[in-house]
N, C-alpha and C positions, 0 to 999 in steps of 0.2 A: 725190147729197147724200146726207149719209148718218143713222143713227142713232144714233152711237157716240159717246160722250162726248165733251173734248177737255177741253182745260185751262180756253181761254178758256170755259165754256160757266157758267151762276153759279146758282145755286141759294138761299133761303131756308132761309140754314142755323139751326137750335133754337136757344131762348138754353142756352149754357153747352154747348154743342156744337161742333165741326169737321167741317171735309169731310175722308174719308181721302181722302188724293192718290193714290189709285188710278186710271192714265188710264188702262191699256191688263190685254190679259189681259181673268180669269173679270169681276172687279169690276169689270170698265170695264163688262161688259154688264150687272151686275144692280143700277150705282150711281145714283144717289149713295149714298152712303152715310158717316155721322156718326159720333164717337165723343167720348167726354168721361170724363176721369180725376177720381175722387176720392181722395182716402181710404177713401173703401168700394171701392175695385176698376176697372175697366171698362168703361161704358155705352155699346153702340151702338145706332146707329138707323138706320129708314128710314123713308121717307112711300110709303105705297104709290098709285103711279104707276099705268097703264093694262098700259103694260108685267109689274106684275107681279102679274094680276090671271087668276082663273080667267073662265067663263061667268058664274057667278051674279057677278063682277066685286068677289070677297074678294080679298085675298092668295093667289093659289098656293100649295097644300103645299108646292111644290117650292123658293117662296120664302122660304117663314118654315125652312124647316128649313136652305137654306142660311144664311139669317140666324140661328140658331142656331148651327148650326157654326160661322158664324164672328163670333158674339159672346161663346158659351162657350168656346170656343177663345182669346178677348185672354186670359181669366181666367187666366192661365196665364202672361203676361207682366205682372201688375202689382208685380212686385219686383226681376224680372230680364227686358231688352228682346230675348226669344228670339222663333229660328224653330219648331212644332212643325207638325205631323200631324196630321189625327187617325186616330185605331187604329176607333173607334165613336161610334156616337151612336145617342141610345134615343128619342123624341121621345113624346109623349102629345099629341094636338091637342087641344083645348077648346073652343076658339071660331073664328071668323072674325073679318076685319082689312077695310074694304071697304072700296074704291079711297080714297084720301084721309086715310087715318089714317094717323095716326104712332106706328109700334112701335117699342118700346125690346126691348131685351136685356140681361143680364148672366148673368154663370154666378159659380162659385163652387167654388175646389177644395176638396173633399173630404179628399183621400187624397193620397198618393203613394210610392210607390217608385222610387228613383229618378230617373230622366225620365222617368216615363212620374203623369202627371194626374190625376186621376177629379176629375169637375165636376160639382154640381146645378146647372142656369139654368132660368130662366124668360122667357117672352118677352109683354109685352104693347100694351098701348094705354090708355091713357087707365087706369077701373080693373078695368077688362077683360082677365084672363088666357087668353090664348090655348095655351099650348105649356109644357109645361113637360117638363124631360126631362135626362138623364146622359149625360155627352160623356168616352169616354176619348181623350188628346189626348196626346200620344212629343216631346217638346225636343230637336230637331235638330242647331241648330249657333246658335252666336250671332250675333246681326246684323250684328259686330262684326269678327268670323272669327277674332275667337278660339274658345280649347277651351271646351266642352260645357258649361254652369256646373254641369249636375247627377251630372256624371257620376265615379261615386266613384273613390276612385285606386287601379288597382290594386297587391295585392301582389306583393314580391319573392321567388320559391320559395328 
């Protein structure tokens, strides 16, 4: 018997969201995660399950911080479908999310230099703010294999 998520498992998908198709690696271990995109940006979400909790049956801080990384980093994908890595993540823990809570998160790009973005983000459940913070994310390559979208052209000598 395995605790791993499989492609055949089904989950109650929240209205407006679709399940992220992460069936391997770390995303599989912490999922399922959900996403919705609209004119205001990219939102990500998860429901706090028993395997996400700490001893107080709230979402473990490590899970919330991991989720912040995935939710806020997605902000650099708003206009360009890109791969990115996290350079720095600063998080303020403000409240807890009990098991069963539907947790949502969103980041907003507030600065950019070349292919490095500064993002401010929030994580919440209902009307309760759980976390706020800032992340720095670096774009590394386009998903379709084309040249990096945010690289300045080099000047010829």
